Each structure stands twice: as structure tokens, then as C-alpha cells.
VONUGU-803053 format. One line per field, with one value per residue (C-alpha): residue number from 0; residue in three letters; y, x, z. Coordinates in steps of 0.02 Angstrom, whole numbers, plus 50000, padded with zeros to 5 digits. Each point is the difference from the previous one (the first is absolute). Layout:
n <- NUM;... $
res <- ala;... $
y <- Y;... $
x <- X;... $
z <- Z;... $
***
This chain:
n <- 0;1;2;3;4;5;6;7;8;9;10;11;12;13;14;15;16;17;18;19;20;21;22;23;24;25;26;27;28;29;30;31;32;33;34;35;36;37;38;39;40;41;42;43;44;45;46;47;48;49;50;51;52;53;54;55;56;57;58;59;60;61;62;63;64;65;66;67;68;69;70;71;72;73;74;75;76;77;78;79;80;81;82;83;84;85;86;87;88;89;90;91;92;93;94;95;96;97;98;99;100;101;102;103;104;105;106;107;108;109;110;111;112;113;114;115;116;117;118;119;120;121;122;123;124;125;126;127;128;129;130;131;132;133;134;135;136;137;138;139;140;141;142;143;144;145;146;147;148;149;150;151;152;153;154;155;156;157;158;159;160;161;162;163;164;165;166;167;168;169;170;171;172;173;174;175;176;177;178;179;180;181;182;183;184;185;186;187;188;189;190;191;192;193;194;195;196;197;198;199;200;201;202;203;204;205;206;207;208;209;210;211;212;213;214;215;216;217;218;219;220;221;222;223;224;225;226;227;228;229;230;231;232;233;234;235;236;237;238;239;240;241;242;243;244;245;246;247;248;249;250;251;252;253;254;255;256;257;258;259;260;261;262;263;264;265;266;267;268;269;270;271;272;273;274;275;276;277;278;279;280;281;282;283;284;285;286;287;288;289;290;291;292;293;294;295;296;297;298;299;300;301;302;303;304;305;306;307;308;309;310;311;312;313;314;315;316;317;318;319;320;321;322;323;324;325;326;327;328;329;330;331;332;333;334;335;336;337;338;339;340;341;342;343;344;345;346;347;348;349;350;351;352;353;354;355;356;357;358;359;360;361;362;363;364;365;366;367;368;369;370;371;372;373;374;375;376;377;378;379;380;381;382;383;384;385;386;387;388;389;390;391;392;393;394;395;396;397;398;399;400;401;402;403;404;405;406;407;408;409;410;411;412;413;414;415;416;417;418;419;420;421;422;423;424;425;426;427;428;429;430;431;432;433;434;435;436;437;438;439;440;441;442;443;444;445;446;447;448;449;450;451;452;453;454;455;456;457;458;459;460;461;462;463;464;465;466;467;468;469;470;471;472;473;474;475;476;477;478;479;480;481;482;483;484;485;486;487;488;489;490;491;492;493;494;495;496;497;498;499;500;501;502;503;504;505;506;507;508 $
res <- met;asn;ser;phe;val;ala;asp;ile;arg;tyr;ala;leu;arg;ser;met;arg;gly;ser;pro;gly;phe;thr;thr;val;ala;ile;ala;ala;leu;ala;leu;gly;ile;gly;ala;asn;thr;ala;ile;phe;thr;val;ile;asn;ser;val;met;leu;ala;pro;leu;pro;tyr;pro;glu;pro;asn;arg;leu;met;arg;leu;thr;arg;gln;tyr;pro;asn;gly;thr;gly;asp;ser;thr;ser;ile;pro;lys;tyr;met;ala;trp;arg;gln;asn;glu;val;phe;ser;ala;met;ala;leu;tyr;asp;phe;gly;pro;leu;asn;met;asn;phe;gly;ser;gly;asp;arg;pro;gln;pro;val;lys;ala;met;his;ala;ser;arg;arg;phe;phe;ala;val;phe;gly;val;gln;pro;val;leu;gly;arg;ser;phe;thr;glu;ala;glu;asp;leu;pro;gly;gly;pro;glu;ala;ala;val;ile;ser;asp;gly;ile;trp;arg;asn;leu;met;asn;ala;asp;pro;his;ala;val;gly;arg;val;ile;leu;leu;asn;lys;arg;pro;tyr;thr;val;val;gly;val;met;pro;arg;gly;phe;his;ala;asp;pro;pro;thr;gln;ile;trp;leu;pro;leu;gln;ala;asp;pro;ala;ser;thr;asn;gln;gly;his;tyr;leu;leu;ala;ala;ala;arg;leu;lys;pro;gly;ala;thr;leu;ala;gln;ala;arg;ala;glu;met;lys;val;ala;gly;ala;arg;phe;arg;gln;leu;asn;pro;gln;trp;met;asp;lys;ser;glu;ser;val;thr;val;leu;pro;met;lys;asp;ala;met;val;ala;asp;val;arg;thr;ala;leu;leu;val;leu;phe;gly;ala;val;gly;phe;val;leu;leu;ile;ala;cys;ala;asn;val;ala;asn;leu;leu;leu;ala;arg;ala;ala;val;arg;gln;lys;glu;leu;ala;ile;arg;thr;ala;ile;gly;ala;ser;tyr;gly;arg;met;val;arg;gln;leu;leu;thr;glu;ser;leu;leu;leu;ala;ala;ala;gly;gly;val;ala;gly;phe;val;leu;gly;ala;phe;gly;val;arg;ala;leu;leu;ala;met;ala;pro;gly;asn;ile;pro;arg;leu;thr;tyr;gln;phe;gly;ala;his;gln;ala;leu;pro;leu;leu;asp;trp;arg;met;ala;ala;phe;thr;ile;gly;ile;ala;leu;leu;thr;gly;leu;leu;phe;gly;leu;phe;pro;ala;leu;his;leu;gly;asn;pro;asp;leu;ser;ser;ser;leu;lys;glu;gly;gly;arg;ser;ser;gly;gly;gln;leu;arg;ala;arg;ala;arg;ser;ala;leu;val;val;ala;glu;val;ala;leu;ala;leu;val;leu;leu;thr;gly;ala;thr;leu;leu;ile;arg;thr;phe;ala;gly;leu;his;ser;val;asn;pro;gly;phe;asn;ala;lys;asn;val;leu;thr;leu;glu;thr;ser;leu;ala;gly;gly;gly;tyr;asp;thr;thr;ala;arg;thr;ala;asn;phe;val;pro;gly;gly;pro;ala;arg;arg;asn;ser;thr;arg;his;arg;cys;arg;gly;arg;met;his;his;pro;ala;pro;gln;arg;arg $
y <- 55594;50004;50157;50091;49921;50078;50165;49982;49972;50156;50105;49943;50044;50149;50043;49959;50084;50171;49992;50193;49989;49834;50087;50156;49938;49827;50139;50097;49872;49941;50161;50003;49826;50006;50126;49943;49815;50091;50099;49863;49873;50141;50008;49797;49993;50130;49991;49846;49850;49930;49998;49877;49925;49841;50077;50180;50051;49960;50116;50166;50181;50066;50204;50132;50080;50194;50106;50046;49836;49866;49989;49844;50007;49948;50010;49845;50052;49983;49848;49910;50044;49941;49829;49957;49938;49851;50034;49986;49837;50105;50169;50090;50161;50050;50145;50008;50113;49947;49927;49978;49788;49926;49814;50062;50164;49994;49983;50162;50027;49993;50073;49905;50030;49955;49973;49986;49882;49924;49818;49951;50099;49854;49933;50131;50000;49809;49960;49923;49974;49839;50007;50009;50095;50140;50112;49938;50087;50031;50080;50114;50088;50139;49931;49851;49919;50098;49858;50037;49922;50015;50007;49881;50115;50050;49812;49975;50147;50039;49832;49886;49902;49915;49860;50056;50177;49973;50030;50108;50174;50167;50178;50127;50183;49911;49887;49827;49919;49800;49934;49886;49984;50048;50022;49930;50047;50133;50053;50189;50118;50163;50112;49882;49916;49900;49973;49986;50039;49975;50148;49984;50116;50027;49946;50139;50129;50170;50064;50071;50031;49937;49943;49815;49906;49878;49847;49834;49848;49984;49833;49887;50049;50187;50126;50176;50076;49903;50057;50179;49974;49946;50107;50155;49927;49972;50202;50033;49924;50041;50193;49975;49922;50109;50183;50101;49852;50011;50145;50001;49991;49858;49833;49825;49925;49839;50002;49865;49998;50015;50166;50058;49972;50098;50126;50131;49979;49914;50173;50051;49841;49983;50175;49956;49849;50107;50111;49858;49953;50145;49986;49842;50087;50116;49853;49905;50180;50016;49822;50015;50147;49911;49875;50117;50074;49838;49973;50113;49906;49835;50059;49929;49833;50011;50035;49850;49888;50050;50000;49798;49979;50021;50033;50145;49897;49905;50169;50087;49811;50002;50195;49958;49861;50110;50140;49848;49932;50178;50015;49834;50044;50143;49928;49891;50139;50102;49859;50003;50190;49988;49875;50125;50144;49918;49990;50188;50013;49916;50096;50165;49950;50075;49871;50016;49908;49855;49836;50066;50056;49875;49864;50037;50071;50170;49875;49839;49997;49961;49844;49994;49834;50026;49972;50158;50078;49872;50024;50201;49980;49885;50098;50181;49933;49942;50139;50098;49922;50024;50187;50053;49856;49982;50204;49983;49828;50065;50135;49910;49840;50045;50110;50091;49897;50119;50126;49899;49902;50190;50066;50160;49998;50083;49896;50026;49868;50104;50163;49882;49942;50182;50033;49849;50069;50170;49933;49870;50151;50105;49859;49993;50199;49977;49848;50098;50147;49904;49936;50160;50087;49840;50047;50179;49983;49865;50135;50140;49916;49943;50194;50037;49894;50056;50169;49985;50100;49879;50140;49999;50028;49815;50050;49871;49904;49813;49854;49838;49839;49922;49845;50043;49816;49884;50020;50180;50079;49911;50159;50188;50083;49868;50034;50188;49967;49951;50184;50066;50174;49972;50079;50151;49929;49909;50133;50080;49874;49915;50094;49932;49837;49851;49816;49872;49894;49819;49912;49809;49897;50017;50190;49964;50030 $
x <- 52407;49839;49945;50177;49998;49819;50080;50114;49878;49892;50160;50054;49798;49989;50186;49935;49849;50082;50143;50030;50043;50085;50132;50027;50037;50112;50085;50042;50051;50121;50074;50041;50048;50101;50116;50020;50053;50119;50102;49993;50066;50133;50021;49993;50158;50106;49963;49915;50066;50143;50168;50020;50139;50017;49965;49981;49973;50187;50046;50081;50063;50150;49995;50050;49902;49987;49857;49920;49990;50120;50125;49988;50182;50151;50195;50101;50121;49825;49933;50156;49986;49806;50054;50040;49847;49917;49794;50026;50051;50053;50038;50022;50052;49952;49963;49919;50006;49999;50129;50018;50012;50069;50057;50138;50107;49877;49826;49896;50009;49845;49943;49969;49962;50148;50023;50178;49986;50103;50016;49862;49857;49912;50010;49902;49870;49985;50037;50135;50020;49923;50161;50178;50037;49994;50163;50140;50106;50146;49883;49952;50154;50090;50079;49896;49979;49836;49866;49804;49832;49881;49804;49884;49908;50195;50040;49854;49964;50197;50082;49846;50002;50148;50025;50208;49981;50120;50171;49953;50075;49877;50095;49918;50052;50142;50050;50006;49908;49989;49800;50018;49817;49813;49849;49839;49848;49906;50128;49967;50135;49958;50050;49966;50172;50062;50185;50088;50207;50088;50014;50188;50008;50166;49962;50147;49904;49996;49878;49871;49859;49838;49953;49948;49837;50049;49881;49997;49899;49944;50052;49888;49937;50072;49854;50012;50022;50154;50057;49991;50065;50167;49991;50001;50139;50111;49968;50053;50133;50050;49988;50116;50121;49995;49914;50051;49898;49816;49909;49955;49820;50023;49955;49957;49827;49913;49841;49905;50030;49813;49998;50155;49962;49843;50017;49998;49821;49899;49933;49952;49917;49912;49917;49945;49925;49912;49926;49919;49934;49912;49936;49950;49899;49904;49951;49930;49896;49930;49945;49920;49902;49943;49934;49898;49946;49935;49910;49875;49960;50005;49904;49843;50074;50107;49833;49902;50151;50008;49790;50009;50093;50191;50107;50100;50170;49928;49969;50180;50085;49927;50039;50177;49996;49968;50136;50119;49973;50025;50143;50045;49987;50074;50149;50015;49990;50127;50123;50002;50013;50144;50092;49992;50069;50159;50013;49994;50094;50135;50007;49992;50109;50188;50149;50063;49841;50083;49956;49874;50066;50147;49906;49840;49995;49898;49892;49979;49863;50081;49945;49810;49984;50114;49903;50000;49926;49854;49992;49985;49864;49884;50032;49974;49834;49911;50045;49974;49811;49976;50055;49857;49879;49990;49936;49861;49968;49979;49874;49890;49973;49871;49894;49826;49862;49858;50061;50120;49832;49909;50017;50113;49993;50152;50075;50140;50093;50013;50049;50143;50059;50015;50114;50097;50046;50023;50149;50071;50009;50089;50110;50041;50028;50117;50088;50022;50078;50119;50062;49983;50096;50132;50022;50011;50135;50110;49985;50030;50156;50061;49974;50118;50140;49982;50015;50154;50147;50169;50099;50071;49918;49918;49954;50052;50093;50005;50062;50054;50084;50144;50125;50159;50064;50120;50205;49948;49988;50077;50099;49949;50048;49923;49852;50032;50029;49825;49947;50038;50090;50126;50012;49956;49822;49971;50006;49881;49887;50020;49846;49879;50025;50016;50053;50002;50154;50015;50156;50055;50039;50207;49971;49909;50150 $
z <- 51401;49900;50060;49959;49828;49979;50057;49869;49861;50049;49997;49834;49932;50087;49932;49820;50027;50021;49869;50023;50187;50004;49842;50087;50158;49944;49885;50146;50104;49880;49988;50182;50031;49820;50059;50167;49911;49894;50150;50103;49873;49980;50196;50019;49887;50061;50189;50051;49870;50101;49901;49866;50068;50136;50207;49947;50170;50034;49867;50032;49975;50099;49994;50081;50120;50048;50144;49832;49899;49916;49858;49895;49929;50108;49950;50009;50152;50094;49909;50069;50166;50002;49943;50165;50070;50097;49923;49808;49898;49856;49954;49827;49915;49835;49882;49815;49855;49791;49889;49812;49982;49831;49951;49895;49930;49848;50078;50042;50182;50115;50127;50166;50164;50111;50198;50088;50155;50133;50012;50126;49897;49919;50189;50087;49871;50012;49840;49869;49804;49931;49866;50083;50163;50088;50044;50088;50120;49910;49844;50138;50023;49925;49850;49996;49840;49911;50019;49969;50031;49874;50026;49927;49875;49938;49987;49915;49879;49947;50029;49920;50186;49955;50125;49989;50029;50163;49945;49856;49996;49965;49996;50102;49958;49902;50133;50004;50145;50017;50027;50162;50026;49945;50125;49999;49907;50129;50082;50034;50060;50066;49892;49837;49969;49842;50047;50159;50020;50145;50118;50031;50143;50105;50191;50033;49893;50066;49894;50097;49848;50024;49854;50028;50058;50156;50021;50123;50055;50177;50090;50029;50191;49987;50026;49903;50178;50035;49832;50035;50166;49922;49865;50103;50103;49843;49926;50189;49985;49838;50033;50164;49870;49874;50064;49823;49903;50093;50065;50189;49959;49881;50039;49912;50003;49916;49906;49914;49824;49939;50114;49935;49821;50006;50142;49863;49926;50160;50049;49814;49966;50169;49974;49827;50071;50127;49842;49912;50162;50011;49830;50054;50149;49891;49880;50137;50058;49835;50004;50143;49947;49842;50109;50112;49856;49936;50152;49936;49873;50114;50157;49955;49952;50171;50099;49917;50036;50182;50014;49929;50145;49950;50148;50015;50000;49830;49943;50051;49925;49848;49968;50053;49870;49848;50059;50038;49799;49944;50099;49919;49817;50053;50055;49845;49902;50104;49993;49809;49988;50149;49877;49855;50122;50050;49835;50012;50131;49939;49838;50085;50166;50007;49975;50190;50080;50092;49965;49863;49847;49995;50031;49880;49853;49945;49911;50109;50148;50172;50035;50107;50066;50135;50184;50040;49848;49988;50208;49963;49848;50099;50160;49908;49926;50152;50100;49864;49981;50200;49979;49885;50045;50195;49993;49884;50061;50198;49934;49880;50092;50107;49900;50076;49935;50028;49911;49857;49949;49976;49816;50018;50189;50085;50126;50139;49893;49841;50137;50060;49828;49944;50155;49957;49846;50039;50124;49858;49885;50137;50015;49827;49976;50162;49923;49829;50126;50073;49831;49907;50141;49987;49821;50025;50114;49898;49840;50108;50065;49826;49941;50158;49950;49816;50067;50110;49935;49989;50002;49823;49816;49967;49818;49882;50144;49958;50130;49960;50059;49900;50033;49993;50029;49937;49957;49891;50184;50139;50015;50047;49851;49878;50072;49997;49828;49976;49978;49828;49991;50142;50171;49941;49927;50159;50130;49885;49985;50193;50042;49874;50004;50131;49981;50098;49959;50029;50023;49968;50153;49983;50031;50169;50136 $
***
């Protein structure tokens, strides 16, 4: 123990004696570790951290499966057929879209994010309102009472945390809804939701529109493999009974909810993580080169220590101690840089990254005290210290005493160090070329996609999404009248404007 403390003290004196080398080495390591810390923080929050629901491993998404991929959405008749199973304790059907909310006819409406969900939605996600209740079976049937469950944010910010909020009437798209429940603070739906309304899907519906999502919770003891096998049988049975509604290549599969949420961004995040990993390797090669170059100055010092009795193992341990201290300092600085880097990533990130941009604002760092984050930072600092420190330590720990103690003497050790530096330079260039090639391919792909001929003149063409919900748009004719100018105007503009229309639950038959 005493010798280890002595090694640390000696390493600190050595680092203080070469402030330029120490500063450059720590800065290089901080950049590499900081970039990896920032990206891993995002990966941890999006891909690794469990979903914020009770027993998240039992939470599943039911999807359509084809030979070339899956389709997330489903129809009401298919969902009604899927409900006949022995593997799920609860199943729910839902969709989402914006609505306008106010508390009276004279109040200014405010846009809110709404979700239409079937009665068992909250049971699937393992949460219940802290005030009031969830939907009843009668409220979830066509023509049932207009009920609403509100989020904690709506309750606190727009209702001033009114303890008597349950029973109040709010207007959603000019239609009255009675508040029947308030969700607990910290409950995050995906996508972000402020108000839940009963879906009121008709069990006898023949509407084969695939615009709804299906979620389910596995029964205790049921496995993913059992659920997939049973849903595959259910899909085959539905196709046999309704061949006109289900393609021959179509089947049903079950995905863990977390995997379904992040499927579209997983590859991009892993590629980005690999790229910053190469940056860290380049930083390690740079610091190893600096250590080998610094050996020319320390050559006589190391030879004297060996001459007075220091063993090869002790010399290697001393040099590794210096490397690990540099890595620790670089890790601390990288951790700070990573925290700021996460803020920058959130500010630049598109708004559709699941589990990220809806949970954390653009000016709020992701939580860095997660055990995965702490383990990653400590592990990468130790690994970095070994990567750039072990190679120089093995070369410098056994100097040639006879030539090293002579002024101006040339030694085979110096030639070995020169060859080692050359090898590190080659490694740096190779890693840089890998990064450059990858970046070039990505830029080329982007340019190729940008130059694809869409088949029409895209100049001055805009796309938009609009919500046509409420009693004013409950028929096709009323929806068509939304575009001013009549049918002639609509025919002239239909190729220049696209709209996504959300309808309220009573229209979902």
C-alpha cells in the first residue's frame, strides 16, 4: 500500500513537472471521453434504461408482420380477434392527435396532446389515476358518456391543482367532456399525452383502417415466445375467417414495447456510438505517442531508477500509474464535457426521438447519475488509461542501462520507440480514414436522396398536418369544406398539400 501511494505521489510530481504535456494529454482524452459520454447518455436513456412503468419487461406491442418487416398499426376487427388469448392479462387499443381545450365558451382554447384509448389502457401500463378513476366499460362503448382523464401537468397548470377537479366539465373541440380521473406525476405516455379520451371502438366494426396501436401486458409466468406463438395462431385464424381483410403474407407478432419504440433510431445511434468510439481510439493513440516522445526526456531517469534496484514490474506499474492518473483527470473533464454535450444534442435533436425529446427539454441535461452511466464513465476511463499507457510502459519499463546512461548514446530502445511511434501514427491514420470514409458515404447518401427525382415539380411545395376533429368535421362533406374554394379548388390543390386528419372517438366504427 505504501509503495502504491508513493507511485501516485511520484506520478503527480511528474505531471506537475510537465504542465504542457499534462494539459495536452488531458484535453485529448477529455474530448474523446466526453463525446462517448454524451452519446452513451442518449443511448442509455433511449435504448438501455427500462421503461418507466411497473414490470416493464411484461409490456408488449402487437404488430402486423410481413416477410420484409412489420407494420405498427392495426384495425379494430383484428384487435377484437386478438383479444381472445391466454397470454395477456390486459390489452388496449389507442391512437393520438391534438385537440383544443377550454373550460368555458368564453375561454380561449389551448392546444393539448390527446390520446383515444380503450378501457384497459391504464391497466396495460400498470398505472391508475391518483384522483378519480379510469374509464368504465360503458364509457368505452359507441355512444357512451363523454369522459376524460387528464395528466398531472394539466391538473396543476390549468386547473391549479383543484382537489375537486374530478367531475368538472371541459370543452374539447367545443364538445363537453367530464373529467373522471387525474394521472400521477411522472407518468409519461408514448407519444406524450395530456388528455386521454375513451376510444369507443365498436366490437362489431368492419372498418379495416390500420390507424390504431395495440399494446398488451403479459400474464405472470407467460413468455414472449408463448405470446408470439399464440398470436401467430390468432392471425392465421383471422385470415381464414376473413381472407379479404388479411394478406396471405401477413401475420401477427409481439415485440417488447421498448424495442418497438426505439426500432427506428437504434441503428443510427449505434453507428454514431461507433464513430465516437473511433475518436476515442485516435485520442488514445495520440496520448501514447506523447508518452513515447516524452520518454526521450525521461530515458536517463528511468535508467537510473533501474540501476539502483527498481524491478521491471515496478517500473511498469509506475508508468501505468501515471497513465491511469491522466485517464482519471481526462475522465472527470470528459464527464463535464459530456454533460454539456448532452444539452447540445438535445438542442439539435429532432423532435421524434422516442424516450428522449418528450421526456427532457432542450435545456435540461439527461440524468447522469444512472448506474449504467457511472459504470460506463469509470470503465471507459480505466480502459483508456490501459490502452494508451500499457504499450509505452512495456517499452519503457526495461531501458538499456549501458547506452541510456551515456550522454548522446544511441540505443536499440530508442529505435524500438521510434518504430512504436511509427506504428501508432499508422494506426491513427487508419482510424481517421475509417471515420472519413464513413462520413463521405453518409454525405454521398444524403446527396443522393436529395437529388432523387420525386416524379413531380417540388418547387414551392409544402406539406402540413392538421387536426380535423370535433362535430364540425364529423362527415366527409364537412371535412371537404375545410379547403376554401369548393371542389374545383380542392382538385387543383390536392397534389400540393397533404394532411393527416384525426377524428374523435365516436367516428371510429
